[in-house]
Jmol script that loads the backbone (N, CA, C; Angstrom):
load data "model"
ATOM      1  N   MET A   1       0.944  -1.360   0.114  1.00  0.00           N
ATOM      2  CA  MET A   1      -0.008   0.135  -0.235  1.00  0.00           C
ATOM      3  C   MET A   1       0.616   1.120  -0.008  1.00  0.00           C
ATOM      4  N   GLU A   2       2.178   1.298   0.702  1.00  0.00           N
ATOM      5  CA  GLU A   2       2.467   2.631   0.937  1.00  0.00           C
ATOM      6  C   GLU A   2       3.255   2.425  -0.723  1.00  0.00           C
ATOM      7  N   GLU A   3       3.606   1.884  -1.282  1.00  0.00           N
ATOM      8  CA  GLU A   3       3.705   1.901  -2.831  1.00  0.00           C
ATOM      9  C   GLU A   3       3.172   2.336  -3.178  1.00  0.00           C
ATOM     10  N   VAL A   4       2.064   2.094  -3.535  1.00  0.00           N
ATOM     11  CA  VAL A   4       0.989   2.725  -4.404  1.00  0.00           C
ATOM     12  C   VAL A   4       0.569   4.412  -3.796  1.00  0.00           C
ATOM     13  N   ILE A   5       0.693   4.962  -3.101  1.00  0.00           N
ATOM     14  CA  ILE A   5       0.955   6.083  -1.960  1.00  0.00           C
ATOM     15  C   ILE A   5       2.079   7.041  -2.982  1.00  0.00           C
ATOM     16  N   ARG A   6       3.349   5.975  -2.899  1.00  0.00           N
ATOM     17  CA  ARG A   6       4.091   7.042  -3.448  1.00  0.00           C
ATOM     18  C   ARG A   6       4.401   7.136  -4.678  1.00  0.00           C
ATOM     19  N   TYR A   7       3.276   6.098  -5.533  1.00  0.00           N
ATOM     20  CA  TYR A   7       3.293   6.331  -7.221  1.00  0.00           C
ATOM     21  C   TYR A   7       1.968   7.453  -7.300  1.00  0.00           C
ATOM     22  N   LEU A   8       1.542   7.438  -6.835  1.00  0.00           N
ATOM     23  CA  LEU A   8       0.143   8.614  -6.713  1.00  0.00           C
ATOM     24  C   LEU A   8       0.817   9.803  -6.204  1.00  0.00           C
ATOM     25  N   SER A   9       1.626   9.742  -5.210  1.00  0.00           N
ATOM     26  CA  SER A   9       1.990  10.734  -5.113  1.00  0.00           C
ATOM     27  C   SER A   9       3.057  11.788  -5.848  1.00  0.00           C
ATOM     28  N   ALA A  10       3.897  11.035  -6.335  1.00  0.00           N
ATOM     29  CA  ALA A  10       4.999  11.049  -7.409  1.00  0.00           C
ATOM     30  C   ALA A  10       3.788  11.645  -9.126  1.00  0.00           C
ATOM     31  N   PHE A  11       3.129  10.889  -9.252  1.00  0.00           N
ATOM     32  CA  PHE A  11       2.580  11.507 -10.351  1.00  0.00           C
ATOM     33  C   PHE A  11       1.910  12.291 -10.160  1.00  0.00           C
ATOM     34  N   ILE A  12       1.265  12.924  -8.784  1.00  0.00           N
ATOM     35  CA  ILE A  12       0.616  14.184  -8.816  1.00  0.00           C
ATOM     36  C   ILE A  12       0.612  15.630  -8.481  1.00  0.00           C
ATOM     37  N   MET A  13       1.992  15.327  -7.196  1.00  0.00           N
ATOM     38  CA  MET A  13       2.485  16.372  -6.758  1.00  0.00           C
ATOM     39  C   MET A  13       3.371  17.289  -7.566  1.00  0.00           C
ATOM     40  N   PRO A  14       4.606  16.658  -8.286  1.00  0.00           N
ATOM     41  CA  PRO A  14       5.105  18.172  -9.026  1.00  0.00           C
ATOM     42  C   PRO A  14       4.718  18.601  -9.791  1.00  0.00           C
ATOM     43  N   GLY A  15       3.448  18.027 -10.249  1.00  0.00           N
ATOM     44  CA  GLY A  15       2.535  18.856 -11.359  1.00  0.00           C
ATOM     45  C   GLY A  15       1.922  20.224 -10.210  1.00  0.00           C
ATOM     46  N   LEU A  16       1.011  19.747  -9.282  1.00  0.00           N
ATOM     47  CA  LEU A  16       0.619  20.467  -8.603  1.00  0.00           C
ATOM     48  C   LEU A  16       1.583  21.980  -8.005  1.00  0.00           C
ATOM     49  N   LEU A  17       2.703  21.113  -8.102  1.00  0.00           N
ATOM     50  CA  LEU A  17       3.797  22.299  -6.744  1.00  0.00           C
ATOM     51  C   LEU A  17       4.320  22.825  -7.353  1.00  0.00           C
ATOM     52  N   VAL A  18       4.392  22.786  -8.992  1.00  0.00           N
ATOM     53  CA  VAL A  18       5.136  23.751 -10.631  1.00  0.00           C
ATOM     54  C   VAL A  18       3.890  24.670 -10.802  1.00  0.00           C
ATOM     55  N   LEU A  19       2.423  24.257 -10.537  1.00  0.00           N
ATOM     56  CA  LEU A  19       1.393  25.380 -11.112  1.00  0.00           C
ATOM     57  C   LEU A  19       1.357  25.957  -9.437  1.00  0.00           C
ATOM     58  N   LEU A  20       1.769  26.067  -8.406  1.00  0.00           N
ATOM     59  CA  LEU A  20       1.689  26.468  -7.397  1.00  0.00           C
ATOM     60  C   LEU A  20       3.018  27.896  -6.845  1.00  0.00           C
ATOM     61  N   PHE A  21       3.850  26.949  -7.422  1.00  0.00           N
ATOM     62  CA  PHE A  21       5.079  28.300  -7.943  1.00  0.00           C
ATOM     63  C   PHE A  21       4.814  29.017  -8.203  1.00  0.00           C
ATOM     64  N   SER A  22       4.555  28.651  -9.520  1.00  0.00           N
ATOM     65  CA  SER A  22       4.661  29.701 -10.717  1.00  0.00           C
ATOM     66  C   SER A  22       3.271  31.103 -10.603  1.00  0.00           C
ATOM     67  N   ARG A  23       2.300  30.150  -9.810  1.00  0.00           N
ATOM     68  CA  ARG A  23       1.522  31.319  -9.457  1.00  0.00           C
ATOM     69  C   ARG A  23       2.293  32.504  -8.054  1.00  0.00           C
ATOM     70  N   VAL A  24       2.565  31.673  -7.477  1.00  0.00           N
ATOM     71  CA  VAL A  24       3.300  32.754  -6.366  1.00  0.00           C
ATOM     72  C   VAL A  24       4.024  33.072  -6.780  1.00  0.00           C
ATOM     73  N   THR A  25       4.988  33.299  -7.715  1.00  0.00           N
ATOM     74  CA  THR A  25       6.053  33.355  -8.195  1.00  0.00           C
ATOM     75  C   THR A  25       5.941  34.307  -9.888  1.00  0.00           C
ATOM     76  N   TYR A  26       4.399  33.917 -10.404  1.00  0.00           N
ATOM     77  CA  TYR A  26       4.283  34.940 -11.602  1.00  0.00           C
ATOM     78  C   TYR A  26       5.719  34.169 -12.673  1.00  0.00           C
ATOM     79  N   ASN A  27       6.340  32.998 -12.404  1.00  0.00           N
ATOM     80  CA  ASN A  27       7.292  33.001 -13.463  1.00  0.00           C
ATOM     81  C   ASN A  27       6.546  31.418 -13.261  1.00  0.00           C
ATOM     82  N   ARG A  28       6.938  30.818 -14.752  1.00  0.00           N
ATOM     83  CA  ARG A  28       7.057  29.609 -14.550  1.00  0.00           C
ATOM     84  C   ARG A  28       8.131  28.872 -14.933  1.00  0.00           C
ATOM     85  N   TYR A  29       9.009  29.504 -15.350  1.00  0.00           N
ATOM     86  CA  TYR A  29      10.683  28.855 -15.244  1.00  0.00           C
ATOM     87  C   TYR A  29      10.814  28.962 -13.226  1.00  0.00           C
ATOM     88  N   ILE A  30      10.784  29.585 -12.876  1.00  0.00           N
ATOM     89  CA  ILE A  30      11.001  30.104 -11.397  1.00  0.00           C
ATOM     90  C   ILE A  30      10.425  28.937 -10.895  1.00  0.00           C
ATOM     91  N   GLY A  31       9.005  28.401 -10.866  1.00  0.00           N
ATOM     92  CA  GLY A  31       8.655  27.309  -9.957  1.00  0.00           C
ATOM     93  C   GLY A  31       8.327  25.728 -10.605  1.00  0.00           C
ATOM     94  N   LEU A  32       9.381  25.689 -11.663  1.00  0.00           N
ATOM     95  CA  LEU A  32       9.572  24.993 -12.254  1.00  0.00           C
ATOM     96  C   LEU A  32      11.355  24.450 -11.302  1.00  0.00           C
ATOM     97  N   ALA A  33      12.346  25.149 -11.437  1.00  0.00           N
ATOM     98  CA  ALA A  33      12.928  25.012 -11.363  1.00  0.00           C
ATOM     99  C   ALA A  33      12.932  24.973  -9.233  1.00  0.00           C
ATOM    100  N   LEU A  34      12.210  26.074  -8.591  1.00  0.00           N
ATOM    101  CA  LEU A  34      11.889  25.896  -7.139  1.00  0.00           C
ATOM    102  C   LEU A  34      11.399  23.701  -7.511  1.00  0.00           C
ATOM    103  N   THR A  35      10.880  23.504  -7.926  1.00  0.00           N
ATOM    104  CA  THR A  35      10.874  22.077  -7.736  1.00  0.00           C
ATOM    105  C   THR A  35      11.249  20.889  -8.460  1.00  0.00           C
ATOM    106  N   VAL A  36      12.009  21.159  -8.540  1.00  0.00           N
ATOM    107  CA  VAL A  36      13.209  20.359  -9.726  1.00  0.00           C
ATOM    108  C   VAL A  36      13.780  20.605  -8.177  1.00  0.00           C
ATOM    109  N   GLY A  37      14.437  21.493  -7.472  1.00  0.00           N
ATOM    110  CA  GLY A  37      15.039  21.745  -6.564  1.00  0.00           C
ATOM    111  C   GLY A  37      14.663  20.555  -4.991  1.00  0.00           C
ATOM    112  N   LEU A  38      12.989  20.767  -5.395  1.00  0.00           N
ATOM    113  CA  LEU A  38      12.380  19.778  -4.205  1.00  0.00           C
ATOM    114  C   LEU A  38      12.478  18.372  -4.799  1.00  0.00           C
ATOM    115  N   ILE A  39      11.948  18.158  -5.688  1.00  0.00           N
ATOM    116  CA  ILE A  39      12.844  16.870  -6.186  1.00  0.00           C
ATOM    117  C   ILE A  39      14.239  16.609  -5.763  1.00  0.00           C
ATOM    118  N   ALA A  40      15.115  16.724  -6.340  1.00  0.00           N
ATOM    119  CA  ALA A  40      16.086  16.723  -6.250  1.00  0.00           C
ATOM    120  C   ALA A  40      17.201  16.559  -4.725  1.00  0.00           C
ATOM    121  N   ALA A  41      16.505  17.043  -3.874  1.00  0.00           N
ATOM    122  CA  ALA A  41      16.656  16.800  -1.932  1.00  0.00           C
ATOM    123  C   ALA A  41      15.694  15.885  -1.786  1.00  0.00           C
ATOM    124  N   SER A  42      14.394  15.014  -2.304  1.00  0.00           N
ATOM    125  CA  SER A  42      14.374  13.960  -1.906  1.00  0.00           C
ATOM    126  C   SER A  42      15.041  13.166  -2.421  1.00  0.00           C
ATOM    127  N   VAL A  43      15.508  12.953  -3.736  1.00  0.00           N
ATOM    128  CA  VAL A  43      16.477  12.028  -3.606  1.00  0.00           C
ATOM    129  C   VAL A  43      17.578  11.888  -3.138  1.00  0.00           C
ATOM    130  N   TYR A  44      17.627  12.950  -2.832  1.00  0.00           N
ATOM    131  CA  TYR A  44      19.482  13.254  -2.240  1.00  0.00           C
ATOM    132  C   TYR A  44      19.173  12.582  -0.689  1.00  0.00           C
ATOM    133  N   LYS A  45      17.540  12.947   0.133  1.00  0.00           N
ATOM    134  CA  LYS A  45      17.635  11.936   1.010  1.00  0.00           C
ATOM    135  C   LYS A  45      17.087  10.568   1.235  1.00  0.00           C
ATOM    136  N   GLY A  46      17.054   9.780  -0.164  1.00  0.00           N
ATOM    137  CA  GLY A  46      16.439   8.553   0.246  1.00  0.00           C
ATOM    138  C   GLY A  46      14.924   8.429  -0.652  1.00  0.00           C
ATOM    139  N   TYR A  47      13.970   9.401  -0.364  1.00  0.00           N
ATOM    140  CA  TYR A  47      13.128   9.265  -0.751  1.00  0.00           C
ATOM    141  C   TYR A  47      12.070   8.813  -2.376  1.00  0.00           C
ATOM    142  N   THR A  48      12.596   9.021  -2.492  1.00  0.00           N
ATOM    143  CA  THR A  48      12.909   8.985  -3.688  1.00  0.00           C
ATOM    144  C   THR A  48      14.117   7.819  -4.449  1.00  0.00           C
ATOM    145  N   ASN A  49      13.513   6.308  -4.915  1.00  0.00           N
ATOM    146  CA  ASN A  49      14.977   5.798  -4.686  1.00  0.00           C
ATOM    147  C   ASN A  49      14.904   4.867  -6.078  1.00  0.00           C
ATOM    148  N   THR A  50      13.694   4.865  -6.417  1.00  0.00           N
ATOM    149  CA  THR A  50      13.499   4.325  -8.115  1.00  0.00           C
ATOM    150  C   THR A  50      13.654   5.022  -9.664  1.00  0.00           C
ATOM    151  N   PHE A  51      14.352   4.211 -10.489  1.00  0.00           N
ATOM    152  CA  PHE A  51      14.159   5.278 -11.490  1.00  0.00           C
ATOM    153  C   PHE A  51      13.168   5.207 -12.079  1.00  0.00           C
ATOM    154  N   LEU A  52      11.458   4.098 -11.883  1.00  0.00           N
ATOM    155  CA  LEU A  52      10.673   4.451 -12.334  1.00  0.00           C
ATOM    156  C   LEU A  52       9.760   5.585 -11.636  1.00  0.00           C
ATOM    157  N   LEU A  53       9.828   6.049  -9.972  1.00  0.00           N
ATOM    158  CA  LEU A  53       9.987   7.518  -9.550  1.00  0.00           C
ATOM    159  C   LEU A  53      10.554   8.867  -9.891  1.00  0.00           C
ATOM    160  N   ILE A  54      11.558   8.329 -10.794  1.00  0.00           N
ATOM    161  CA  ILE A  54      12.095  10.071 -11.110  1.00  0.00           C
ATOM    162  C   ILE A  54      11.720   9.983 -12.440  1.00  0.00           C
ATOM    163  N   VAL A  55      11.093   9.042 -13.489  1.00  0.00           N
ATOM    164  CA  VAL A  55      10.588   8.832 -14.151  1.00  0.00           C
ATOM    165  C   VAL A  55       9.624   9.979 -14.512  1.00  0.00           C
ATOM    166  N   ILE A  56       8.352   9.291 -13.243  1.00  0.00           N
ATOM    167  CA  ILE A  56       6.742   9.924 -13.251  1.00  0.00           C
ATOM    168  C   ILE A  56       6.812  10.616 -12.247  1.00  0.00           C
ATOM    169  N   ASP A  57       7.579  11.168 -12.033  1.00  0.00           N
ATOM    170  CA  ASP A  57       8.300  12.886 -11.310  1.00  0.00           C
ATOM    171  C   ASP A  57       8.577  13.500 -12.713  1.00  0.00           C
ATOM    172  N   ALA A  58       9.334  13.560 -13.573  1.00  0.00           N
ATOM    173  CA  ALA A  58       9.576  13.985 -15.020  1.00  0.00           C
ATOM    174  C   ALA A  58       8.374  14.135 -15.560  1.00  0.00           C
ATOM    175  N   PHE A  59       7.625  13.663 -15.508  1.00  0.00           N
ATOM    176  CA  PHE A  59       6.431  13.473 -16.638  1.00  0.00           C
ATOM    177  C   PHE A  59       5.258  14.465 -15.779  1.00  0.00           C
ATOM    178  N   SER A  60       5.063  14.058 -14.485  1.00  0.00           N
ATOM    179  CA  SER A  60       4.045  15.404 -13.863  1.00  0.00           C
ATOM    180  C   SER A  60       5.418  16.815 -14.009  1.00  0.00           C
ATOM    181  N   LEU A  61       5.850  16.620 -14.154  1.00  0.00           N
ATOM    182  CA  LEU A  61       7.081  18.243 -14.092  1.00  0.00           C
ATOM    183  C   LEU A  61       6.795  18.995 -15.307  1.00  0.00           C
ATOM    184  N   THR A  62       6.582  18.020 -16.157  1.00  0.00           N
ATOM    185  CA  THR A  62       6.129  18.763 -17.669  1.00  0.00           C
ATOM    186  C   THR A  62       5.105  18.455 -17.618  1.00  0.00           C
ATOM    187  N   ALA A  63       3.919  18.158 -17.533  1.00  0.00           N
ATOM    188  CA  ALA A  63       2.512  18.090 -16.854  1.00  0.00           C
ATOM    189  C   ALA A  63       2.493  19.848 -16.683  1.00  0.00           C
ATOM    190  N   GLY A  64       2.676  19.751 -15.007  1.00  0.00           N
ATOM    191  CA  GLY A  64       2.831  21.117 -14.424  1.00  0.00           C
ATOM    192  C   GLY A  64       3.137  22.601 -15.367  1.00  0.00           C
ATOM    193  N   PHE A  65       4.711  22.205 -16.082  1.00  0.00           N
ATOM    194  CA  PHE A  65       4.986  23.344 -16.846  1.00  0.00           C
ATOM    195  C   PHE A  65       4.139  23.833 -17.538  1.00  0.00           C
ATOM    196  N   TRP A  66       3.743  22.891 -18.755  1.00  0.00           N
ATOM    197  CA  TRP A  66       2.364  22.599 -19.763  1.00  0.00           C
ATOM    198  C   TRP A  66       1.209  23.713 -18.885  1.00  0.00           C
ATOM    199  N   LEU A  67       0.594  22.912 -17.706  1.00  0.00           N
ATOM    200  CA  LEU A  67      -0.647  23.383 -17.655  1.00  0.00           C
ATOM    201  C   LEU A  67      -0.411  25.123 -17.148  1.00  0.00           C
ATOM    202  N   ALA A  68       1.026  25.541 -16.855  1.00  0.00           N
ATOM    203  CA  ALA A  68       1.447  26.437 -16.289  1.00  0.00           C
ATOM    204  C   ALA A  68       1.115  27.941 -17.195  1.00  0.00           C
ATOM    205  N   GLU A  69       2.054  27.200 -18.334  1.00  0.00           N
ATOM    206  CA  GLU A  69       1.589  27.842 -19.722  1.00  0.00           C
ATOM    207  C   GLU A  69      -0.246  28.345 -20.253  1.00  0.00           C
ATOM    208  N   LYS A  70      -0.807  26.915 -20.138  1.00  0.00           N
ATOM    209  CA  LYS A  70      -2.370  27.118 -20.725  1.00  0.00           C
ATOM    210  C   LYS A  70      -3.239  28.355 -19.612  1.00  0.00           C
ATOM    211  N   MET A  71      -2.822  28.731 -18.780  1.00  0.00           N
ATOM    212  CA  MET A  71      -3.190  29.113 -17.227  1.00  0.00           C
ATOM    213  C   MET A  71      -2.618  30.639 -17.524  1.00  0.00           C
ATOM    214  N   LYS A  72      -1.509  30.648 -18.516  1.00  0.00           N
ATOM    215  CA  LYS A  72      -1.036  31.853 -17.881  1.00  0.00           C
ATOM    216  C   LYS A  72      -1.739  32.656 -18.945  1.00  0.00           C
ATOM    217  N   HIS A  73      -1.659  32.265 -20.776  1.00  0.00           N
ATOM    218  CA  HIS A  73      -2.742  32.454 -21.914  1.00  0.00           C
ATOM    219  C   HIS A  73      -3.896  32.490 -21.264  1.00  0.00           C
ATOM    220  N   ARG A  74      -4.953  31.871 -20.336  1.00  0.00           N
ATOM    221  CA  ARG A  74      -5.678  31.709 -20.131  1.00  0.00           C
ATOM    222  C   ARG A  74      -6.485  33.219 -19.284  1.00  0.00           C
ATOM    223  N   VAL A  75      -4.907  33.548 -18.347  1.00  0.00           N
ATOM    224  CA  VAL A  75      -5.590  34.843 -17.266  1.00  0.00           C
ATOM    225  C   VAL A  75      -5.326  36.260 -17.964  1.00  0.00           C
ATOM    226  N   PHE A  76      -4.054  36.439 -19.010  1.00  0.00           N
ATOM    227  CA  PHE A  76      -3.828  37.326 -19.809  1.00  0.00           C
ATOM    228  C   PHE A  76      -5.233  37.399 -20.759  1.00  0.00           C
ATOM    229  N   LYS A  77      -5.648  36.551 -21.182  1.00  0.00           N
ATOM    230  CA  LYS A  77      -6.829  36.369 -22.385  1.00  0.00           C
ATOM    231  C   LYS A  77      -7.978  37.070 -21.351  1.00  0.00           C
ATOM    232  N   GLN A  78      -8.402  36.872 -20.067  1.00  0.00           N
ATOM    233  CA  GLN A  78      -9.208  37.549 -19.561  1.00  0.00           C
ATOM    234  C   GLN A  78      -9.121  38.803 -19.210  1.00  0.00           C
ATOM    235  N   THR A  79      -8.394  39.723 -18.924  1.00  0.00           N
ATOM    236  CA  THR A  79      -7.575  41.023 -18.904  1.00  0.00           C
ATOM    237  C   THR A  79      -7.999  42.298 -19.806  1.00  0.00           C
TER     238      THR A  79
END
end "model"
wireframe off; spacefill off
backbone 0.3
color backbone group
């Protein structure tokens, strides 16, 4: 059960963190860099211990970065 939670978290959390940091800093590149830093720290501490988890994290980062770009265009279109 712990492994399932770990993989689901790897699939969802990095993308949400990119969105959160992008909204807070108003820059999606900084949001991506902050999230990559957090993932690098988790790899260093040993929480992300398989290659598959790293691949899932990378996919989620990419999806979050893409959604941050879409969100930026939607906000600018409304104003």
